VOBA-1610 file (N, C-alpha, C; in pm, whole numbers, padded with zeros to 5 digits, always signed):
BEGIN
Met+00064-02831+03212Met+00028-02945+03175Met+00093-03047+03275Ala-00015-03120+03297Ala-00071-03200+03416Ala-00008-03341+03395Asp+00084-03406+03506Asp+00068-03577+03458Asp-00033-03621+03499Leu-00119-03716+03446Leu-00213-03788+03500Leu-00235-03948+03562Phe-00306-03959+03673Phe-00332-04090+03686Phe-00469-04123+03682Ile-00503-04251+03591Ile-00651-04239+03559Ile-00689-04411+03576Ala-00803-04413+03648Ala-00838-04552+03656Ala-00975-04550+03633Trp-01047-04678+03573Trp-01188-04716+03557Trp-01232-04737+03667Ala-01255-04702+03760Ala-01338-04715+03876Ala-01390-04630+03985Pro-01477-04670+04064Pro-01545-04560+04173Pro-01455-04514+04223His-01345-04564+04267His-01282-04573+04404His-01151-04683+04397Asn-01034-04657+04457Asn-00908-04766+04456Asn-00826-04684+04545Arg-00797-04704+04685Arg-00692-04664+04755Arg-00552-04652+04733Arg-00542-04763+04657Arg-00384-04789+04616Arg-00362-04669+04499Ser-00407-04647+04396Ser-00430-04524+04321Ser-00443-04419+04376Gln-00507-04418+04464Gln-00508-04259+04549Gln-00406-04243+04617Gln-00325-04307+04666Gln-00200-04304+04772Gln-00087-04259+04644Leu-00099-04354+04562Leu+00005-04342+04446Leu+00032-04214+04369Ala-00110-04194+04360Ala-00085-04081+04286Ala-00076-03952+04393Ala-00094-03946+04475Ala-00094-03866+04578Ala+00058-03830+04601Ala+00128-03934+04658Ala+00266-03942+04682Ala+00373-03919+04587Leu+00317-03913+04438Leu+00374-03854+04306Leu+00323-03724+04249Gly+00236-03653+04323Gly+00186-03556+04251Gly+00135-03553+04105Leu+00029-03653+04107Leu-00048-03656+04003Leu-00150-03639+04033Glu-00215-03557+03897Glu-00387-03529+03870Glu-00447-03682+03868Leu-00562-03704+03954Leu-00599-03844+03968Leu-00733-03815+03892His-00749-03915+03840His-00907-03913+03762His-01004-04064+03798Phe-01079-04070+03875Phe-01178-04227+03865Phe-01260-04190+03756Ile-01276-04232+03689Ile-01374-04277+03579Ile-01472-04384+03574His-01590-04370+03612His-01655-04471+03626His-01802-04453+03559Arg-01892-04542+03492Arg-01972-04527+03395Arg-02070-04658+03478Leu-02235-04690+03512Leu-02309-04766+03511Leu-02247-04887+03660Arg-02293-04968+03607Arg-02274-05058+03761Arg-02085-05117+03769Tyr-02055-05098+03882Tyr-01880-05117+03885Tyr-01890-05297+03896Arg-01766-05340+03816Arg-01777-05488+03824Arg-01912-05558+03768Ser-01988-05505+03668Ser-02079-05615+03622Ser-02060-05591+03433Pro-02029-05757+03422Pro-01984-05804+03299Pro-02102-05775+03190Phe-02268-05714+03262Phe-02358-05694+03166Phe-02370-05596+03121His-02314-05482+03171His-02289-05347+03151His-02168-05265+03103Ala-02107-05408+03062Ala-01937-05363+03013Ala-01973-05311+02830Pro-02052-05429+02800Pro-02071-05357+02644Pro-02107-05218+02651Val-02181-05179+02698Val-02208-05011+02696Val-02096-04886+02808Lys-02047-04934+02931Lys-01963-04851+02997Lys-01823-04857+02943Tyr-01779-04951+02901Tyr-01650-04919+02857Tyr-01636-04855+02760Pro-01714-04799+02610Pro-01726-04747+02546Pro-01737-04600+02581Leu-01799-04592+02664Leu-01824-04483+02752Leu-01737-04414+02809Met-01661-04488+02891Met-01538-04452+02978Met-01403-04442+02870Ala-01417-04505+02800Ala-01285-04437+02705Ala-01337-04331+02600Met-01415-04318+02548Met-01448-04181+02496Met-01423-04038+02612Glu-01429-04057+02714Glu-01430-03966+02837Glu-01272-03951+02860Thr-01226-04057+02882Thr-01037-04097+02873Thr-00949-04014+02769Trp-01048-04037+02632Trp-00995-03961+02531Trp-01004-03840+02522Arg-01111-03804+02572Arg-01170-03617+02600Arg-01075-03599+02672Leu-01044-03635+02798Leu-00935-03591+02920Leu-00776-03580+02887Leu-00764-03677+02807Leu-00605-03662+02760Leu-00603-03582+02659Ala-00698-03542+02545Ala-00662-03431+02450Ala-00697-03302+02517Arg-00738-03301+02636Arg-00755-03141+02700Arg-00606-03128+02784Ala-00595-03246+02833Ala-00462-03227+02928Ala-00321-03231+02860Arg-00325-03328+02745Arg-00227-03314+02659Arg-00073-03364+02778Pro-00098-03476+02860Pro-00011-03519+02946Pro+00134-03553+02913Glu+00234-03575+02946Glu+00380-03627+02912Glu+00345-03749+02980Val+00317-03806+03087Val+00310-03903+03153Val+00174-03916+03214Val+00137-04059+03154Val+00019-04139+03192Val+00029-04276+03335Phe-00003-04281+03395Phe-00010-04341+03490Phe-00199-04448+03493Val-00147-04575+03467Val-00301-04615+03480Val-00327-04749+03536Gln-00435-04731+03586Gln-00452-04860+03703Gln-00492-04995+03593Asn-00481-05118+03614Asn-00501-05215+03541Asn-00512-05351+03637Pro-00687-05385+03642Pro-00737-05411+03540Pro-00843-05281+03526Pro-00917-05239+03387Pro-00929-05333+03312Pro-00823-05262+03214Pro-00766-05414+03127Pro-00668-05317+03052Pro-00682-05281+02909Leu-00817-05234+02926Leu-00867-05175+02811Leu-00838-05029+02802Leu-00846-04990+02955Leu-00760-04862+02947Leu-00648-04834+02903Pro-00541-04895+02921Pro-00422-04874+02872Pro-00421-04893+02716Leu-00484-04963+02673Leu-00499-04952+02537Leu-00547-04820+02450Val-00660-04754+02521Val-00712-04623+02533Val-00580-04498+02490Val-00484-04496+02620Val-00406-04421+02642Val-00317-04450+02538Leu-00284-04603+02490Leu-00147-04620+02382Leu-00219-04580+02225Ala-00355-04604+02186Ala-00400-04567+02089Ala-00385-04394+02062Phe-00420-04329+02186Phe-00413-04161+02200Phe-00250-04128+02215Ala-00150-04216+02231Ala+00002-04168+02220Ala+00047-04217+02059Ala-00033-04268+01991Ala-00003-04292+01837Ala+00015-04174+01784Arg-00050-04066+01851Arg-00047-03918+01739Arg-00019-03820+01834His-00031-03824+01989His+00034-03751+02051His+00169-03816+02182Pro+00245-03830+02149Pro+00372-03889+02247Pro+00357-03877+02372Leu+00351-04000+02480Leu+00368-03997+02619Leu+00459-04113+02654Arg+00446-04136+02778Arg+00502-04219+02864Arg+00397-04247+02948Leu+00393-04410+02975Leu+00281-04484+03004Leu+00350-04586+03100Val+00303-04551+03247Val+00333-04629+03374Val+00183-04709+03387Val+00207-04853+03383Val+00067-04945+03404Val+00080-04990+03552Asp+00004-04967+03683Asp-00032-05026+03778Asp-00114-05173+03762His-00053-05295+03769His-00090-05409+03749His-00172-05454+03906His-00277-05451+03871His-00336-05538+04021His-00351-05658+03966Thr-00349-05783+04110Thr-00341-05905+04053Thr-00469-05931+03947Ala-00573-05878+03988Ala-00702-05916+03875Ala-00668-05916+03739Ala-00560-05811+03715Ala-00523-05784+03583Ala-00479-05949+03523Phe-00430-05981+03582Phe-00393-06144+03511Phe-00456-06231+03555Ser-00600-06216+03548Ser-00693-06331+03562Ser-00734-06378+03419Arg-00816-06482+03423Arg-00861-06529+03289Arg-00981-06469+03255Ala-01020-06384+03303Ala-01139-06312+03304Ala-01100-06218+03133Trp-00971-06172+03138Trp-00869-06103+03028Trp-00804-06154+02944Ala-00824-06279+02957Ala-00746-06400+02833Ala-00781-06355+02715Trp-00871-06348+02691Trp-00936-06299+02554Trp-00853-06200+02463Leu-00767-06133+02569Leu-00722-05996+02484Leu-00594-06086+02413Gly-00563-06170+02442Gly-00450-06245+02377Gly-00290-06203+02388Pro-00252-06171+02281Pro-00115-06108+02266Pro-00112-05942+02319Leu-00244-05893+02313Leu-00229-05749+02337Leu-00169-05716+02514Arg-00217-05820+02591Arg-00159-05819+02705Arg-00013-05780+02729Pro+00078-05903+02674Pro+00181-05888+02669Pro+00251-05708+02606Trp+00171-05652+02435Trp+00207-05575+02401Trp+00162-05461+02443Ile+00083-05468+02594Ile+00084-05315+02654Ile+00201-05303+02733Ala+00207-05456+02831Ala+00367-05423+02906Ala+00493-05410+02835Arg+00483-05439+02697Arg+00658-05393+02649Arg+00597-05245+02598Arg+00495-05184+02582Arg+00492-05046+02526Arg+00496-04923+02644Ala+00498-05020+02744Ala+00480-04929+02872Ala+00645-04861+02923Ala+00643-04764+02962Ala+00762-04702+03027Ala+00792-04803+03141Val+00736-04848+03240Val+00770-04964+03293Val+00604-04989+03385Asn+00605-05138+03397Asn+00508-05216+03490Asn+00503-05198+03595Leu+00433-05139+03668Leu+00425-05182+03837Leu+00342-05312+03866Val+00416-05362+03968Val+00351-05522+04013Val+00363-05500+04145Thr+00274-05618+04233Thr+00276-05624+04404Thr+00389-05724+04439Asn+00430-05813+04337Asn+00516-05916+04415Asn+00593-05986+04263Glu+00683-06089+04357Glu+00786-06140+04233Glu+00728-06223+04112His+00643-06280+04150His+00554-06383+04044His+00516-06287+03930Trp+00432-06193+03956Trp+00395-06112+03836Trp+00483-06036+03776Gln+00620-06020+03832Gln+00723-05923+03762Gln+00775-06040+03667Glu+00792-06166+03701Glu+00818-06282+03653Glu+00745-06293+03515Val+00617-06286+03527Val+00529-06245+03380Val+00553-06143+03334Ile+00587-06028+03372Ile+00576-05922+03307Ile+00726-05952+03222Gln+00833-05977+03284Gln+00943-06006+03264Gln+00952-06079+03115Thr+00873-06204+03112Thr+00852-06317+03011Thr+00777-06242+02904Trp+00679-06141+02903Trp+00651-06063+02815Trp+00698-05959+02721Gly+00833-05953+02809Gly+00931-05861+02752Gly+00944-05729+02801Gly+00842-05701+02862Gly+00806-05565+02927Gly+00928-05508+03076Lys+00950-05401+03138Lys+01042-05340+03254Lys+00905-05374+03357Ser+00966-05404+03435Ser+00871-05405+03569Ser+00951-05361+03728Leu+00859-05276+03802Leu+00915-05265+03930Leu+00839-05336+04039Ile+00866-05373+04159Ile+00767-05412+04276Ile+00725-05299+04355Leu+00594-05260+04383Leu+00582-05183+04464Leu+00445-05283+04544Asp+00489-05336+04644Asp+00369-05375+04706Asp+00282-05280+04801Asp+00296-05152+04828Asp+00238-05075+04884Asp+00335-04948+04865Val+00257-04833+04911Val+00282-04701+04914Val+00273-04652+05068Pro+00363-04599+05112Pro+00356-04553+05262Pro+00215-04453+05302Thr+00182-04459+05393Thr+00070-04350+05420Thr+00024-04305+05574Arg+00007-04209+05593Arg-00056-04172+05702Arg-00202-04147+05746Phe-00295-04242+05776Phe-00417-04242+05787Phe-00438-04141+05875Pro-00532-04069+05862Pro-00569-03946+05983Pro-00655-03988+06067Glu-00706-03945+06181Glu-00739-03997+06271Glu-00903-03940+06252Arg-00982-04121+06275Arg-01145-04083+06218Arg-01239-04116+06324Glu-01363-04111+06279Glu-01459-04115+06377Glu-01451-04206+06502Pro-01428-04222+06595Pro-01414-04336+06692Pro-01538-04447+06683Tyr-01507-04543+06670Tyr-01593-04657+06671Tyr-01651-04735+06824Pro-01686-04726+06837Pro-01751-04761+06977Pro-01742-04910+07002Leu-01686-05001+07068Leu-01678-05125+07070Leu-01689-05149+07245Pro-01802-05269+07255Pro-01821-05318+07410Pro-01620-05357+07492Ala-01677-05388+07572Ala-01539-05430+07667Ala-01524-05582+07572Gly-01378-05637+07599Gly-01365-05783+07532Gly-01257-05758+07404Gln-01245-05885+07320Gln-01138-05855+07229Gln-01232-05865+07108His-01164-05829+07026His-01215-05744+06888His-01110-05800+06781Val-01164-05855+06682Val-01129-05834+06527Val-01180-05754+06434Ala-01095-05718+06313Ala-01171-05677+06222Ala-01168-05781+06089Val-01260-05818+06020Val-01232-05904+05916Val-01252-05838+05761Ile-01168-05789+05694Ile-01176-05700+05597Ile-01255-05784+05490Ser-01355-05719+05414Ser-01413-05842+05334Ser-01471-05703+05223Ser-01520-05769+05093Ser-01598-05711+05007Ser-01714-05832+04929Phe-01696-05980+05034Phe-01793-06062+04996Phe-01759-06094+04858Ala-01632-06098+04826Ala-01571-06166+04683Ala-01590-06285+04652Pro-01566-06367+04577Pro-01567-06476+04596Pro-01477-06583+04612Asp-01330-06499+04641Asp-01200-06557+04698Asp-01170-06554+04853Glu-01302-06483+04925Glu-01292-06493+05066Glu-01383-06591+05159Pro-01295-06646+05206Pro-01337-06759+05269Pro-01420-06739+05394Leu-01544-06677+05377Leu-01620-06615+05476Leu-01659-06696+05573Glu-01746-06814+05489Glu-01810-06927+05574Glu-01725-06972+05691Glu-01578-07016+05626Glu-01497-07069+05744Glu-01454-06988+05857Val-01476-06841+05866Val-01446-06741+05945Val-01583-06738+06031Leu-01688-06790+05990Leu-01784-06804+06081Leu-01780-06948+06164Gly-01710-07010+06091Gly-01678-07112+06202Gly-01554-07099+06248Ala-01493-06998+06223Ala-01364-06969+06336Ala-01432-06895+06483Ala-01539-06808+06432Ala-01599-06732+06533Ala-01666-06867+06613Arg-01735-06942+06587Arg-01822-07014+06690Arg-01712-07065+06728Val-01554-07111+06715Val-01482-07190+06798Val-01427-07062+06918Leu-01416-06950+06921Leu-01377-06816+06949Leu-01477-06750+07004Pro-01629-06796+07100Pro-01730-06722+07112Pro-01685-06584+07216Glu-01586-06586+07283Glu-01503-06481+07359Glu-01484-06383+07289Val-01461-06373+07125Val-01408-06294+07047Val-01523-06211+06951His-01503-06068+06966His-01616-06022+06858His-01529-06002+06720Phe-01617-06061+06647Phe-01568-06054+06521Phe-01626-05934+06433His-01591-05844+06379His-01675-05746+06310His-01625-05767+06107Ile-01709-05782+06046Ile-01698-05830+05924Ile-01754-05732+05837Thr-01694-05647+05791Thr-01713-05521+05676Thr-01723-05577+05547Gly-01787-05469+05475Gly-01807-05502+05339Gly-02003-05462+05284Asp-01985-05433+05203Asp-02154-05380+05188Asp-02253-05530+05181Val-02300-05556+05266Val-02426-05662+05296Val-02479-05716+05162Arg-02506-05638+05069Arg-02574-05652+04967Arg-02556-05777+04859Arg-02413-05775+04876Arg-02313-05875+04795Arg-02327-05998+04910Ala-02367-06003+05004Ala-02345-06156+05048Ala-02456-06204+05040Ser-02468-06344+05059Ser-02573-06458+05055Ser-02645-06420+05165Ala-02801-06460+05150Ala-02855-06449+05261Ala-02806-06561+05366Trp-02756-06660+05307Trp-02763-06767+05417Trp-02611-06763+05500Leu-02520-06705+05439Leu-02410-06623+05535Leu-02459-06536+05625Leu-02527-06452+05569Leu-02617-06381+05723Leu-02678-06441+05806Gln-02756-06517+05757Gln-02841-06548+05855Gln-02751-06697+05967Ala-02626-06730+05915Ala-02563-06831+05994Ala-02460-06797+06045Ala-02451-06644+06080Ala-02329-06607+06147Ala-02387-06587+06321Pro-02291-06644+06432Pro-02306-06651+06525Pro-02332-06535+06626Ser-02352-06518+06742Ser-02398-06400+06797Ser-02253-06346+06813Asn-02160-06357+06794Asn-02010-06255+06817Asn-01998-06246+06696Val-02043-06256+06603Val-02023-06173+06489Val-02132-06033+06403Gln-02037-05976+06369Gln-02138-05839+06361Gln-02100-05782+06176Phe-02198-05785+06120Phe-02166-05770+05981Phe-02180-05586+05975Thr-02098-05525+05960Thr-02091-05364+05997Thr-02154-05290+05870Gly-02164-05377+05720Gly-02217-05270+05605Gly-02084-05202+05537Phe-02136-05187+05436Phe-01994-05070+05416Phe-02026-04937+05477Leu-01909-04904+05539Leu-01876-04820+05633Leu-01795-04685+05535Pro-01819-04535+05565Pro-01756-04434+05484Pro-01636-04434+05575Asp-01547-04384+05522Asp-01387-04392+05569Asp-01376-04337+05726Glu-01490-04235+05756Glu-01444-04220+05887Glu-01508-04325+06022Gln-01569-04393+05940Gln-01606-04491+06069Gln-01545-04624+06001Tyr-01513-04644+05899Tyr-01426-04799+05860Tyr-01275-04741+05972Phe-01170-04633+05923Phe-01051-04655+06027Phe-01091-04635+06150Gly-01215-04588+06214Gly-01212-04597+06336Gly-01243-04719+06370Leu-01317-04809+06275Leu-01303-04929+06360Leu-01180-05042+06362Leu-01118-05025+06224Leu-00958-05042+06236Leu-00881-05003+06337Arg-00886-04880+06389Arg-00806-04844+06482Arg-00831-04927+06631Ala-01014-04928+06619Ala-01024-04955+06785Ala-01014-05112+06794Val-01017-05206+06731Val-00984-05334+06729Val-00832-05395+06762Asp-00854-05513+06797Asp-00710-05570+06870Asp-00625-05603+06722Ala-00677-05653+06597Ala-00591-05738+06525Ala-00690-05709+06383Ile-00645-05746+06284Ile-00761-05726+06165Ile-00678-05848+06061Val-00790-05940+06011Val-00816-06085+05947Val-00838-06025+05777Val-00768-06067+05714Val-00765-06057+05584Val-00752-06153+05485Leu-00852-06238+05461Leu-00821-06367+05372Leu-00844-06366+05232Thr-00778-06511+05149Thr-00812-06549+05026Thr-00796-06647+05011Thr-00842-06725+04895Thr-00791-06841+04835Thr-00744-06849+04729Arg-00685-06738+04660Arg-00619-06685+04555Arg-00474-06694+04596Asp-00388-06749+04498Asp-00217-06723+04541Asp-00214-06600+04502His-00093-06529+04494His-00030-06451+04434His-00100-06294+04451Thr-00199-06262+04545Thr-00269-06163+04577Thr-00211-06063+04643Asn-00165-05973+04625Asn-00167-05837+04710Asn-00299-05790+04817Gln-00328-05785+04935Gln-00409-05765+04989Gln-00414-05639+05062Arg-00467-05570+05008Arg-00510-05391+05020Arg-00534-05354+05193Gly-00622-05456+05187Gly-00653-05450+05347Gly-00519-05520+05449Gly-00473-05577+05419Gly-00331-05600+05515Gly-00240-05475+05493Cys-00206-05421+05397Cys-00150-05296+05364Cys-00242-05180+05469Glu-00338-05164+05484Glu-00394-05077+05565Glu-00372-05101+05723Gly-00387-05251+05733Gly-00350-05262+05872Gly-00168-05259+05908Val-00079-05255+05783Val+00029-05223+05853Val+00061-05096+05873Trp+00004-04999+05812Trp+00016-04848+05849Trp-00047-04841+05942Leu-00164-04890+06017Leu-00248-04870+06167Leu-00138-04916+06267Gly-00051-05017+06188Gly+00032-05046+06345Gly-00060-05216+06420Lys-00156-05246+06303Lys-00215-05359+06348Lys-00155-05525+06343Pro-00170-05586+06440Pro-00149-05723+06402Pro-00233-05786+06268Leu-00193-05874+06236Leu-00241-05932+06101Leu-00286-06076+06133Val-00391-06120+06049Val-00397-06273+06063Val-00423-06294+05869Leu-00342-06363+05783Leu-00311-06376+05686Leu-00362-06504+05624Ser-00408-06508+05511Ser-00428-06687+05447Ser-00247-06674+05433Asp-00233-06835+05415Asp-00077-06878+05440Asp-00045-06899+05290Trp+00006-06804+05221Trp+00027-06803+05065Trp+00210-06757+05056Pro+00300-06827+04969Pro+00429-06761+04960Pro+00453-06593+04942Ala+00346-06570+04850Ala+00345-06414+04827Ala+00324-06345+04982Leu+00235-06395+05015Leu+00182-06305+05141Leu+00290-06317+05239Arg+00333-06447+05284Arg+00483-06444+05401Arg+00599-06338+05350Arg+00575-06304+05251Arg+00704-06241+05152Arg+00651-06068+05177Ala+00556-06043+05131Ala+00516-05922+05136Ala+00483-05801+05327Phe+00452-05967+05424Phe+00429-05945+05523Phe+00474-05979+05632His+00618-06018+05630His+00688-06104+05707His+00710-06065+05828Gly+00681-05954+05881Gly+00673-05931+06037Gly+00543-05879+06038Gly+00475-05911+06165Gly+00385-05892+06254Gly+00228-05945+06201Ala+00263-06047+06128Ala+00133-06125+06067Ala+00148-06286+06133Val+00044-06302+06136Val+00007-06513+06161Val-00066-06578+06024Phe-00001-06670+05987Phe-00064-06720+05854Phe-00119-06843+05911Val-00241-06834+05816Val-00310-06973+05910Val-00392-07023+05696Arg-00414-07173+05699Arg-00479-07233+05631Arg-00639-07168+05614Asn-00717-07183+05523Asn-00822-07131+05522Asn-00916-07204+05560Thr-00927-07283+05662Thr-01012-07361+05732Thr-01052-07319+05893Ala-01146-07339+05911Ala-01233-07264+06043Ala-01129-07274+06125Met-01080-07386+06180Met-01026-07432+06309Met-00867-07350+06309Asp-00825-07314+06132Asp-00663-07288+06187Asp-00704-07125+06189Ile-00800-07080+06112Ile-00824-06911+06122Ile-00842-06905+06261Ala-00889-06990+06375Ala-00959-06953+06501Ala-00868-06965+06581Arg-00744-07074+06518Arg-00596-07084+06601Arg-00521-06924+06555Gly-00508-06885+06443Gly-00447-06749+06426Gly-00500-06664+06447Val-00603-06656+06504Val-00682-06542+06592Val-00681-06518+06716Arg-00637-06630+06781Arg-00584-06676+06914Arg-00443-06604+06923Glu-00385-06678+06831Glu-00233-06631+06827Glu-00207-06480+06825Ala-00301-06424+06754Ala-00255-06283+06706Ala-00294-06192+06866Leu-00391-06250+06901Leu-00412-06200+07029Leu-00367-06193+07121Glu-00293-06313+07143Glu-00191-06363+07262Glu-00081-06297+07274Arg-00004-06306+07116Arg+00147-06255+07094Arg+00101-06108+07051Trp-00018-06033+07088Trp-00022-05892+07066Trp+00118-05798+07034Gly+00181-05776+07140Gly+00268-05703+07167Gly+00422-05728+07065Glu+00444-05820+07058Glu+00559-05905+06965Glu+00507-05891+06834Leu+00407-05922+06775Leu+00335-05887+06629Leu+00320-05718+06616Ser+00286-05667+06699Ser+00255-05474+06659Ser+00410-05448+06667Ala+00482-05498+06727Ala+00648-05417+06680Ala+00703-05474+06562Gly+00671-05585+06519Gly+00687-05648+06363Gly+00630-05566+06292Ile+00524-05529+06285Ile+00421-05440+06205Ile+00540-05289+06222His+00566-05252+06319His+00639-05127+06321His+00766-05127+06243Ala+00817-05245+06261Ala+00961-05243+06161Ala+00927-05277+06027Leu+00818-05362+06012Leu+00774-05408+05829Leu+00741-05243+05784Gln+00708-05146+05876Gln+00672-05001+05812Gln+00811-04943+05786Arg+00946-04955+05850Arg+01040-04887+05840Arg+01116-04964+05696Glu+01039-05074+05662Glu+01127-05167+05592Glu+01090-05090+05428Arg+00914-05113+05433Arg+00861-05048+05348Arg+00871-04888+05314Arg+00919-04813+05416Arg+00968-04645+05388Arg+01059-04679+05289Val+01141-04746+05333Val+01327-04744+05253Val+01272-04785+05138His+01190-04900+05099His+01208-04958+04972His+01117-04857+04893Trp+01019-04768+04949Trp+00964-04653+04850Trp+01019-04539+04822Val+01096-04511+04908Val+01209-04408+04861Val+01285-04471+04767Lys+01346-04620+04723Lys+01407-04663+04601Lys+01315-04645+04516Ile+01206-04670+04460Ile+01066-04724+04381Ile+01034-04576+04335Ser+01005-04503+04434Ser+00959-04342+04399Ser+01071-04254+04317Ala+01223-04297+04331Ala+01328-04222+04265Ala+01284-04278+04089Cys+01249-04396+04096Cys+01282-04460+03993Cys+01167-04381+03903Leu+01041-04383+03954Leu+00902-04315+03937Leu+00897-04177+03885Arg+01022-04095+03948Arg+01002-03960+03903Arg+01107-03924+03825Gly+01223-04012+03801Gly+01290-04045+03680Gly+01163-04058+03536Val+01105-04140+03529Val+00983-04122+03461Val+00899-04001+03409Leu+00885-03938+03525Leu+00818-03804+03525Leu+00911-03706+03493Glu+01018-03692+03544Glu+01100-03584+03527Glu+01165-03583+03391Arg+01241-03675+03392Arg+01337-03704+03242Arg+01320-03805+03133Gly+01221-03875+03140Gly+01154-03980+03057Gly+01242-04106+03097His+01278-04095+03151His+01348-04271+03180His+01378-04282+03314Leu+01425-04424+03334Leu+01452-04529+03493Leu+01563-04494+03498Leu+01583-04435+03627Leu+01722-04397+03722Leu+01787-04560+03674Gln+01931-04537+03627Gln+02015-04652+03615Gln+02059-04665+03728Glu+02011-04715+03855Glu+02076-04751+03985Glu+02049-04881+04044Asn+02107-04959+04102Asn+02056-05114+04162Asn+01935-05070+04244Ala+01929-04938+04303Ala+01811-04971+04401Ala+01715-04906+04301Cys+01674-04904+04212Cys+01545-04943+04171Cys+01455-05002+04158Ala+01526-05109+04185Ala+01396-05227+04215Ala+01473-05344+04285Arg+01376-05409+04310Arg+01463-05539+04422Arg+01502-05662+04319Lys+01462-05666+04189Lys+01555-05719+04054Lys+01611-05663+03954Gly+01563-05513+03973Gly+01642-05426+03879Gly+01580-05434+03719Ile+01620-05312+03694Ile+01550-05290+03507Ile+01709-05279+03468Glu+01756-05360+03390Glu+01887-05360+03355Glu+01876-05225+03217Thr+01756-05222+03146Thr+01784-05107+02999Thr+01670-05001+03071Cys+01644-04889+03027Cys+01575-04809+03037Cys+01594-04754+02886Thr+01440-04672+02891Thr+01436-04595+02753Thr+01392-04457+02784Asp+01477-04337+02698Asp+01426-04200+02761Asp+01315-04165+02632Arg+01260-04256+02552Arg+01188-04250+02405Arg+01039-04230+02472Pro+00946-04153+02436Pro+00790-04114+02452Pro+00752-04270+02364Ile+00670-04265+02423Ile+00565-04400+02349Ile+00491-04328+02228Ser+00511-04377+02064Ser+00467-04328+01966Ser+00421-04439+01885Ser+00393-04386+01788Ser+00350-04510+01656Ser+00508-04573+01588
//
């Protein structure tokens, strides 16, 4: 009987790392087009049926799920009404977006029914606690990315801008920063089919759109550049690109949000989302490369220590059905824990 990690997505590195670290059987369930509201009325019922069949076949004692979408933990809780299990919900920032507000009181209900809710920062932990749920902060899972295919770069200074062309990424301002720094090569990742034609045409000559890169080339690029830039206009967002940069030992340039300052307090330069300030941050990251690299390695050590504490709690859920009653279990702690499986 295997314990499961289920995500309704084609791929997610955080889910992959968390499942591997805890020895969970990982299932990415995905149908039709990803992040397409148009396909939602068809694909969600299909994924719900596949999830139910998986649960019926595996009969797990513990199920971790990635949220969003919150419909996935609802399916697991429905199954748990007849077949008790323990649910752990890994809430990404998008799980708290307005897009899911139509679920109303169901989101707090999910949080209360979970054995534990994983969140990425203190802000979302406070939200879960106001909903009456137990929570742990897990900003990152330590990982060692294997050596990948070398990514040849010409002589000079290079930065990678990690992007998926999402609405919260200030890419127009990145192009403005590149114009200010013509001597620096900017490599913007991500599937260019999601980019506007205007953005692609407006890029100066020192900007390269890499297109979607398979992991072998993607990590080759990140290892080859001098610094990594990851920007967002949304507060309370944990940046996966920033986490990748941490474990690759690369100085970071990040948007200046309080949550990001706390999560990446070593080895990063923080900038306003304007062309001039992004340019300032890139220049500073390149000039302070040695100092920032040392800060990143110190942050790696801190995150490994935190993971030891969090993983002990999570293994308590897996092995004994309850969270360890230790202060080390979380930065703010979980005052009460239950060893009752979820049932109707």
